[in-house]
C-alpha positions as a printed Julia matrix, in Angstrom:
69×3 Matrix{Float64}:
 -60.56  12.07   2.45
 -63.44  15.09   2.12
 -65.7   15.74   4.74
 -69.61  16.32   3.65
 -71.14  19.12   4.49
 -74.79  19.73   4.38
 -75.79  21.83   0.93
 -77.15  24.99   2.8
 -77.62  26.16   6.3
 -81.4   26.74   8.05
 -82.1   30.0    8.24
 -82.91  31.47  11.83
 -86.6   32.31  12.43
 -87.21  34.65  16.18
 -90.72  32.82  15.6
 -89.56  29.25  15.87
 -87.6   29.81  19.27
 -89.75  29.89  21.99
 -86.15  31.87  23.73
 -87.28  34.93  21.86
 -91.06  34.58  22.78
 -90.14  35.06  26.84
 -87.22  37.42  25.71
 -90.17  39.42  24.26
 -92.1   39.26  26.82
 -89.54  40.46  29.44
 -88.29  43.5   27.22
 -92.05  44.34  27.3
 -92.77  44.44  31.08
 -89.33  46.37  31.12
 -90.06  49.09  28.7
 -93.44  49.3   30.58
 -92.03  49.8   34.15
 -89.35  52.02  33.05
 -86.39  51.34  35.37
 -83.7   54.64  35.03
 -81.27  53.02  38.0
 -79.43  50.38  38.41
 -80.76  49.24  41.29
 -84.35  49.7   40.04
 -83.22  47.8   36.65
 -82.43  45.01  38.63
 -85.29  44.78  40.72
 -87.56  45.27  37.4
 -85.55  41.96  35.87
 -86.49  40.38  38.46
 -89.82  41.26  38.67
 -89.87  40.54  34.66
 -88.95  37.33  35.05
 -91.42  36.2   37.16
 -94.03  36.95  34.95
 -93.14  34.21  32.87
 -95.15  31.29  33.61
 -95.52  27.58  33.15
 -97.88  28.13  30.93
 -96.36  30.71  28.66
 -93.56  28.37  28.45
 -95.84  25.97  27.3
 -97.57  27.61  24.74
 -94.48  29.21  23.29
 -93.09  25.55  22.94
 -96.5   24.61  20.83
 -96.38  27.77  18.67
 -93.22  27.11  17.68
 -94.05  23.68  16.67
 -92.46  21.42  19.03
 -94.46  18.51  20.69
 -95.44  18.61  24.62
 -97.49  16.71  26.31
């Protein structure tokens, strides 16, 4: 018995993945603050994650074509 496989894989597109948009915002924040020590980096990561709002997440999902009500 043969297993069927799809004829091709769907290409990956970061533009259609909301998590990529979130990480882009976090990276942008980290570049701006320029943390140069490990402790400063951990503090900056925490601050960067706090910049992600509910509205950001909803908009990222919408821009990727997900329906959200």
